[in-house]
VEXNUNU-427261 format. One record per residue: x, y, z of N, C-alpha, C in turn. Coordinates in steps of 0.2 Angstrom, whole numbers, plus 5000, padded with zeros to 4 digits. Example, Ala and Ser with C-alpha at 12.3 -4.5 7.8 and 13.67 -1.06 7.14 Angstrom:
VEXNUNU-427261
{{5066 4972 5039} {5062 4978 5039} {5066 4984 5039}}
{{5064 4989 5035} {5068 4995 5036} {5064 5000 5039}}
This chain:
VEXNUNU-427261
{{4957 5142 5042} {4955 5137 5039} {4954 5132 5039}}
{{4948 5127 5034} {4947 5123 5036} {4948 5117 5031}}
{{4950 5112 5035} {4954 5106 5032} {4949 5100 5032}}
{{4948 5097 5026} {4942 5090 5028} {4948 5082 5026}}
{{4947 5080 5032} {4952 5071 5029} {4950 5066 5028}}
{{4951 5064 5026} {4945 5055 5022} {4947 5051 5025}}
{{4943 5046 5026} {4939 5039 5030} {4946 5035 5025}}
{{4952 5037 5024} {4958 5032 5021} {4961 5036 5028}}
{{4963 5041 5031} {4968 5041 5035} {4962 5038 5040}}
{{4966 5038 5047} {4964 5037 5055} {4960 5042 5059}}
{{4957 5043 5061} {4952 5046 5065} {4958 5048 5072}}
{{4961 5044 5074} {4964 5047 5080} {4968 5048 5080}}
{{4974 5046 5076} {4981 5052 5077} {4979 5059 5075}}
{{4972 5060 5071} {4972 5069 5069} {4967 5070 5076}}
{{4964 5067 5078} {4961 5072 5086} {4970 5073 5088}}
{{4975 5069 5090} {4979 5073 5091} {4982 5079 5086}}
{{4980 5079 5082} {4982 5084 5078} {4980 5089 5079}}
{{4972 5088 5079} {4968 5097 5079} {4969 5098 5085}}
{{4972 5098 5091} {4976 5103 5096} {4980 5106 5093}}
{{4986 5104 5088} {4990 5107 5085} {4989 5112 5079}}
{{4986 5108 5074} {4982 5110 5069} {4972 5112 5072}}
{{4973 5121 5072} {4965 5120 5072} {4962 5117 5065}}
{{4955 5115 5067} {4953 5119 5057} {4953 5111 5053}}
{{4957 5108 5060} {4955 5099 5056} {4948 5095 5057}}
{{4946 5095 5052} {4942 5087 5051} {4939 5081 5049}}
{{4937 5080 5050} {4937 5072 5046} {4931 5073 5044}}
{{4927 5065 5038} {4924 5063 5037} {4918 5059 5043}}
{{4922 5055 5047} {4918 5055 5054} {4914 5059 5057}}
{{4918 5066 5057} {4914 5071 5061} {4908 5074 5057}}
{{4907 5071 5048} {4901 5073 5046} {4896 5067 5045}}
{{4899 5064 5048} {4893 5059 5045} {4894 5055 5037}}
{{4902 5057 5037} {4900 5056 5027} {4906 5049 5025}}
{{4905 5043 5029} {4909 5037 5029} {4904 5032 5025}}
{{4909 5030 5021} {4908 5028 5014} {4906 5029 5009}}
{{4904 5037 5008} {4902 5041 5005} {4907 5043 4996}}
{{4904 5044 4992} {4908 5042 4986} {4912 5050 4987}}
{{4917 5049 4985} {4923 5054 4985} {4920 5062 4980}}
{{4915 5059 4975} {4910 5067 4974} {4907 5068 4978}}
{{4900 5064 4981} {4900 5067 4987} {4902 5072 4989}}
{{4910 5067 4995} {4911 5072 5000} {4915 5078 4998}}
{{4917 5076 4990} {4921 5084 4987} {4917 5088 4987}}
{{4912 5092 4985} {4905 5092 4984} {4903 5095 4991}}
{{4902 5088 4997} {4899 5095 5004} {4907 5095 5006}}
{{4912 5096 5004} {4916 5099 5008} {4917 5108 5004}}
{{4915 5107 4998} {4912 5114 4994} {4909 5118 4998}}
{{4901 5113 4997} {4896 5114 4999} {4898 5121 5008}}
{{4904 5117 5013} {4903 5119 5018} {4911 5121 5019}}
{{4914 5124 5015} {4918 5129 5012} {4924 5127 5015}}
{{4928 5121 5014} {4931 5117 5016} {4939 5120 5011}}
{{4943 5123 5013} {4951 5124 5009} {4954 5117 5007}}
{{4953 5113 5009} {4956 5105 5006} {4956 5098 5009}}
{{4955 5095 5005} {4953 5088 5007} {4960 5084 5005}}
{{4960 5081 5011} {4966 5076 5012} {4967 5070 5013}}
{{4970 5066 5006} {4967 5058 5005} {4972 5053 5006}}
{{4974 5048 5006} {4980 5044 5006} {4981 5042 4998}}
{{4973 5045 4993} {4974 5044 4986} {4975 5050 4982}}
{{4975 5049 4976} {4974 5053 4968} {4966 5057 4970}}
{{4961 5054 4974} {4956 5053 4968} {4954 5062 4969}}
{{4954 5066 4975} {4953 5071 4978} {4957 5078 4971}}
{{4962 5078 4970} {4966 5079 4966} {4963 5077 4958}}
{{4963 5071 4958} {4958 5073 4952} {4952 5077 4952}}
{{4947 5078 4955} {4941 5081 4958} {4944 5087 4958}}
{{4949 5091 4960} {4950 5098 4960} {4952 5099 4954}}
{{4957 5096 4949} {4961 5098 4944} {4956 5097 4939}}
{{4948 5092 4939} {4943 5095 4931} {4936 5097 4935}}
{{4937 5102 4942} {4930 5104 4945} {4931 5112 4947}}
{{4939 5112 4949} {4939 5119 4948} {4940 5119 4958}}
{{4946 5119 4961} {4946 5122 4967} {4942 5129 4971}}
{{4938 5132 4975} {4940 5125 4982} {4936 5120 4980}}
{{4936 5114 4988} {4943 5111 4988} {4949 5111 4985}}
{{4955 5111 4988} {4958 5110 4982} {4960 5101 4987}}
{{4963 5098 4982} {4967 5091 4984} {4968 5090 4988}}
{{4976 5088 4992} {4979 5083 4993} {4984 5077 4996}}
{{4986 5072 4996} {4989 5065 4996} {4997 5064 5002}}
{{4994 5062 5007} {5001 5059 5010} {5002 5054 5007}}
{{5008 5050 5007} {5011 5045 5005} {5013 5044 5009}}
{{5015 5038 5012} {5020 5034 5014} {5025 5033 5010}}
{{5027 5032 5005} {5032 5026 4998} {5035 5032 4999}}
{{5041 5031 5003} {5048 5035 5003} {5049 5036 4995}}
{{5047 5029 4992} {5051 5028 4983} {5048 5032 4978}}
{{5044 5036 4980} {5037 5038 4973} {5035 5045 4974}}
{{5039 5047 4971} {5040 5057 4972} {5034 5056 4974}}
{{5029 5063 4976} {5021 5063 4974} {5020 5073 4970}}
{{5020 5072 4966} {5020 5077 4964} {5015 5083 4961}}
{{5007 5082 4967} {5004 5085 4967} {5003 5091 4974}}
């Protein structure tokens, strides 16, 4: 399964995770830095990524509006606000 990580996630820890979780790729790997969320979503869909992970809800909203794949997931470090996505 291929998973694309958005540019608001640091690529350094991802490189370490890629050894443990195969299929993790970043927008940096695909020269998509600075691209709009919609463009990244469309590229992820065309490249058959199963999911896009970000720190905001933009990809979740795109998946809800346009339908998956890819699914949108949010990583949040705010423990006081539960994520229902």
